[in-house]
C-alpha positions in Angstrom: 0.1 -0.5 0.0 2.9 2.3 0.6 5.5 1.9 -2.4 1.4 2.0 -4.5 1.0 6.2 -3.1 4.5 6.6 -2.7 4.0 5.6 -6.8 1.7 7.9 -7.5 2.9 10.9 -5.2 6.7 10.4 -7.7 4.0 10.3 -10.9 2.2 13.5 -9.5 5.6 14.7 -9.4 6.5 14.7 -12.7 3.3 15.6 -14.2 3.6 19.3 -12.5 7.2 19.1 -13.5 6.1 19.1 -17.0 3.4 22.3 -16.4 4.4 25.2 -18.3 3.6 27.0 -15.1 2.8 30.8 -14.6 5.0 33.1 -12.3 2.3 32.9 -8.6 1.4 35.4 -6.7 2.7 36.0 -3.2 0.4 34.4 -1.6 0.4 31.4 -3.5 5.0 31.0 -1.9 3.3 31.4 2.0 0.4 28.7 1.0 3.2 26.4 -0.2 5.2 27.3 2.2 2.9 26.9 5.4 1.9 22.9 3.1 5.8 22.9 3.7 6.1 22.8 7.5 2.3 21.2 7.7 4.1 17.9 6.2 7.3 19.2 8.2 5.5 18.7 11.9 3.7 15.7 11.1 4.4 13.5 13.9 6.9 11.0 13.7 5.0 8.1 15.3 3.5 8.1 11.3 5.6 5.7 9.2 4.5 7.2 6.1 5.6 10.6 7.4 9.1 10.4 6.8 8.7 9.2 3.6 6.4 12.1 2.0 8.3 14.4 4.0 12.0 13.3 2.3 10.0 13.7 -1.1 8.5 16.4 -0.8 11.1 18.5 0.5 13.1 19.3 -2.4 10.3 20.1 -4.2 8.5 22.5 -2.0 11.4 23.9 -2.1 12.6 24.0 -5.4 10.1 26.5 -6.5 11.2 28.7 -4.0 13.1 31.8 -5.4 16.7 32.0 -4.0 16.6 35.4 -3.1 13.9 34.7 -1.3 14.4 31.5 0.2 16.8 33.5 2.0 14.7 35.3 3.7 13.2 32.6 5.4 15.9 31.5 6.5 17.3 35.2 8.2 13.4 34.7 9.2 13.6 31.7 10.6 17.1 31.4 12.7 15.3 34.9 14.4 12.7 33.3 15.4 14.7 30.6 17.2 16.4 33.0 19.1 14.0 35.0 19.3 12.4 31.5 22.2 16.1 30.7 22.9 15.4 34.3 24.6 12.2 33.5 26.0 12.8 30.5 27.8 15.9 32.3 28.8 14.1 34.6 30.6 13.5 34.4 34.4 11.1 35.2 36.6 11.3 36.0 40.5 8.4 33.6 41.0 10.9 31.1 39.3 14.0 31.5 42.3 13.9 29.3 45.3 11.3 30.4 48.4 13.3 31.1 50.6 15.4 33.3 48.2 12.1 35.1 47.7 11.1 35.1 51.1 14.1 36.9 51.8 13.8 39.4 48.7 10.3 40.0 50.0 11.4 40.9 53.9 13.3 43.0 52.5 11.1 45.2 50.8 9.7 48.9 52.1 5.6 48.5 52.4 5.4 51.1 49.2 6.7 48.5 47.6 4.9 45.0 48.9 2.0 46.9 48.3 3.8 47.8 44.3 4.6 44.2 44.6 0.8 42.9 45.9 -0.7 44.4 42.3 1.5 41.7 40.4 -0.1 39.0 40.2 -2.1 36.5 42.3 0.8 34.8 43.6 3.0 37.4 44.3 0.0 39.1 45.9 -1.2 36.1 48.6 2.7 36.2 50.1 2.7 40.0 50.4 0.4 40.2 52.2 1.2 37.8 54.5 1.0 39.0 58.9 4.4 38.0 58.9 5.8 40.2 56.6 4.3 43.3 57.8 4.5 42.1 61.6 8.2 44.1 61.0 6.9 47.3 59.7 4.5 47.8 62.3 7.1 47.3 65.3 9.0 49.7 63.5 7.0 52.1 62.4 3.3 52.6 64.7 5.3 50.5 67.8 6.2 53.2 70.0 2.1 55.0 69.8 0.1 51.6 69.1 -0.5 50.1 72.1 -3.0 47.1 73.4 -6.2 50.1 73.4 -5.8 51.0 69.9 -5.7 47.3 68.7 -8.9 46.2 70.5 -10.6 49.5 68.6 -9.7 48.0 65.2 -10.7 45.0 65.8 -14.0 46.3 66.9 -14.5 48.9 63.3 -13.2 45.9 61.7 -16.5 44.4 63.7 -18.3 46.2 63.3 -16.8 47.2 58.7 -18.2 43.6 57.9 -21.0 43.5 60.8 -22.1 46.2 57.6 -21.4 45.0 55.0 -23.4 42.0 55.6 -26.8 44.0 56.6 -25.4 45.2 52.9 -25.4 41.9 51.4 -28.4 41.0 52.4 -30.2 44.3 51.2 -29.0 43.6 48.1 -30.5 40.4 48.3 -34.1 41.8 49.2 -33.7 43.9 45.9 -32.5 40.7 43.7 -35.6 39.2 44.8 -38.3 42.4 44.2 -36.5 43.3 40.6 -35.9 39.5 39.8 -39.3 39.4 38.2 -38.7 41.6 35.4 -35.0 41.6 35.1 -32.3 38.5 34.9 -31.1 37.2 38.6 -27.3 36.6 36.9 -27.3 39.9 35.6 -27.6 41.3 39.7 -25.5 38.2 40.5 -22.6 38.8 39.1 -22.1 42.8 40.4 -23.0 42.0 43.7 -19.9 39.0 43.1 -18.0 41.4 41.8 -18.7 44.2 44.2 -17.9 40.8 47.3 -14.7 40.4 45.2 -13.5 44.2 45.5 -13.7 43.9 49.2 -12.4 40.9 50.3 -9.2 41.4 48.0 -7.3 42.4 51.3 -8.5 41.1 55.1 -9.9 43.3 57.0 -8.1 41.9 59.4 -5.2 41.1 58.4 -1.7 43.2 59.2 -1.5 44.7 56.1 -5.2 46.4 56.3 -4.2 48.1 59.9 -1.2 49.4 58.7 -2.7 51.1 55.2 -5.7 51.8 57.4 -2.8 53.4 60.3 -0.3 54.9 56.9 -3.2 56.6 55.5 -4.5 58.1 58.0 -8.8 56.4 57.9 -8.5 55.0 62.0 -8.0 57.0 64.3 -6.4 55.0 67.3 -5.6 55.9 71.2 -2.6 57.1 71.7 -0.4 59.5 74.5 0.4 63.2 74.0 3.3 65.3 75.8 2.9 68.7 76.6 -0.3 69.1 75.0 -2.0 72.0 73.0 1.8 72.5 71.9 3.3 73.0 75.2 0.1 75.1 76.7 2.3 75.9 79.8 -0.9 74.6 82.2 0.5 70.9 80.6 3.8 70.8 80.7 6.1 67.5 81.5 2.5 66.1 81.4 0.9 62.9 79.2 -2.9 63.4 78.0 -4.8 60.3 76.7 -6.2 61.5 73.2 -7.0 59.9 69.8 -5.2 60.8 67.0 -5.0 60.7 63.5 -1.7 60.3 60.7 -1.4 63.1 58.6 1.0 61.6 55.9 1.8 64.6 54.4 3.1 66.3 56.6 4.1 63.3 59.0 2.6 64.4 62.0 -0.7 63.3 63.8 -4.2 65.9 64.4 -4.8 65.0 67.8 -8.5 65.5 69.6 -8.7 65.6 73.3 -11.9 64.4 75.5 -13.9 67.6 77.0 -12.5 68.8 80.5 -15.5 69.3 82.3 -17.3 72.0 80.1 -14.9 72.3 77.7 -15.9 71.5 74.4 -13.5 69.1 72.7 -9.8 70.4 72.1 -8.2 70.4 68.8 -3.9 70.2 68.5 -2.6 69.7 64.2 0.8 69.1 63.5 1.9 67.2 66.5 5.0 65.2 65.9 6.4 61.8 67.0 8.0 63.1 69.4 5.7 64.0 71.6 3.2 60.5 71.4 3.6 57.2 73.1 1.2 54.1 73.3 -0.7 53.3 76.8 1.8 52.5 79.2 -0.9 51.1 81.9 -4.4 50.3 80.8 -6.6 52.2 83.4 -8.7 54.9 81.7 -8.8 58.6 82.1 -11.1 58.6 84.4 -9.9 55.8 87.1 -8.1 55.9 89.0 -4.7 53.2 88.8 -3.8 50.7 90.9 -0.4 51.2 92.0 1.9 47.9 92.6 5.3 50.7 92.9 4.2 52.6 96.7 7.0 49.0 98.7 10.0 49.9 96.6 10.2 53.7 96.5 13.3 55.2 97.2 14.4 59.0 96.6 15.7 59.7 93.7 13.4 57.0 92.2 11.5 58.7 89.2 7.6 58.7 88.7 4.7 59.5 87.0 1.7 60.0 89.0 -2.7 61.1 87.7 -3.8 64.5 88.1 -6.4 66.5 87.7 -7.9 69.7 87.7 -11.3 68.3 90.1 -14.2 65.4 89.7 -14.6 66.6 86.3 -11.8 66.3 84.2 -9.7 63.2 83.5 -6.5 62.1 84.2 -3.4 63.6 83.3 0.4 61.3 83.8 2.6 64.1 84.9 6.4 63.1 85.2 8.1 63.8 89.0 10.4 62.0 91.4 11.3 60.3 95.2 12.4 63.0 97.3 13.2 63.0 100.8 11.7 63.9 104.6 11.8 67.4 106.1 13.2 65.1 109.4 15.9 63.8 106.3 19.4 65.6 105.4 19.8 63.4 102.2 23.0 61.6 104.1 22.6 58.6 102.2 23.9 56.8 105.8 21.8 58.0 107.8 18.3 58.3 105.5 15.6 55.8 106.1 12.8 57.0 104.3 12.4 54.3 102.0 11.1 53.0 105.6 8.5 55.7 106.3 4.9 55.2 105.6 5.3 58.8 104.0 6.5 59.4 100.7 8.0 62.9 99.3 6.9 63.5 95.3 8.9 66.7 93.9 8.0 67.9 90.8 10.9 70.5 89.5 9.8 71.7 86.9 7.9 74.6 89.8 9.4 77.0 92.0 10.9 76.2 94.9 7.9 78.3 96.3 4.8 78.0 94.7 2.0 74.9 95.4 3.1 72.1 92.7 6.6 72.5 93.9 6.4 68.7 96.0 2.8 67.1 97.6 3.4 64.2 100.0 1.1 60.3 99.6 0.6 57.3 102.3 2.2 54.7 101.4 0.5 51.8 102.6 -2.8 53.3 102.2 -3.4 55.4 99.0 -6.3 56.6 97.8 -7.6 59.6 95.0 -5.9 62.9 97.3 -6.1 66.4 97.0 -8.5 69.4 97.1 -10.3 71.4 94.1 -7.7 74.3 94.5 -4.9 72.0 94.0 -6.3 69.1 91.8 -6.3 65.7 93.0 -3.7 63.2 92.9 -4.5 60.0 91.6 -2.0 56.7 90.5 1.6 55.9 90.7 3.4 54.0 88.6 7.5 54.1 89.3 9.7 54.7 85.7 11.6 51.4 85.0 12.8 52.0 81.3 15.8 54.4 80.8 14.0 55.5 77.5 11.6 57.3 79.4 13.4 59.5 81.8 14.9 60.5 78.2 11.6 61.7 76.5 10.8 63.4 79.2 14.1 65.1 80.8 14.2 66.5 76.8 10.9 67.3 77.0 11.6 69.5 80.8 10.8 73.6 79.8 13.7 75.7 79.4 12.1 78.5 82.5 11.4 77.3 85.4 6.6 77.9 86.2 6.3 79.1 88.6 
């Protein structure tokens, strides 16, 4: 059977060559090449394909003019080179897992966000919590504390409930409109919206970081020397709600109302005047002092103080002093075993009523009056950075 086929093919070839052929149009040459490469790429699993390739190659190539043959060879060789170049290119996803992870860990937040938009695989990697924990700690760790995290959890929880409510309303609308419009059209719109919302998990660290970075999330923190260093708040630290301004790299602070005063707002608060609340005590609650028995002269402390019962507490810086009966000699000093603890606020002049106060070590509660204010809980400062921050905020002039 194969022999009969070959005899027929060769007879047809001899017959074609004997005919007086006219020049063919340009498209005919392309079709001849197409036919030739079709047979050329025929799988070798067919025994007849090899015989046909050998017999037809010389015939088709003989019909191509020499000058076009050189162009074809060049084009074919360039295609081969392009294929080799394409196969030689390497994607970032081809890197070993450890190398790719190391590269992502070295990227700043802006670059991570850019990489997350490249493809699905990189998006899943770039929004991983372990990558953003480092950036969160480096930039926001000093001003964002446990209270801010709780507010964030409440925020995303309320946002999720709101989205669920909206989806419920959309489903109800779909039921009404499905009487006259195709339901599939409405479902596709709702699915598109839900996909856009779910592109970034709301409870991820990346989502929290971006909410802080863009200033969309107000978080609780504390501000040193509030209201642009108002003289009545020197060497104090008050609670406030803060929002970041990325254009100026500063914050806007909203202070809770004091008595009949409205909410005070301060702009352009620098990073140096901010800190995360060091204790869980709210501004209107008395802090439980657990350091009274260990207080000694020279210790650095913070104490709660407020003008009257309607005001929230602020934290004020001071040091533990000596009793009047003590001359300050370390060999004979017994102030650390006395029930009375003297607190000094040396930013005020010696004759000022704010210069010092005394508290009971064993039975300390809120002490004071409407004239001098009320003193609350005490916390001992053991961190050198905290002490250094207070010293840097020391007023240039002694207060009255």
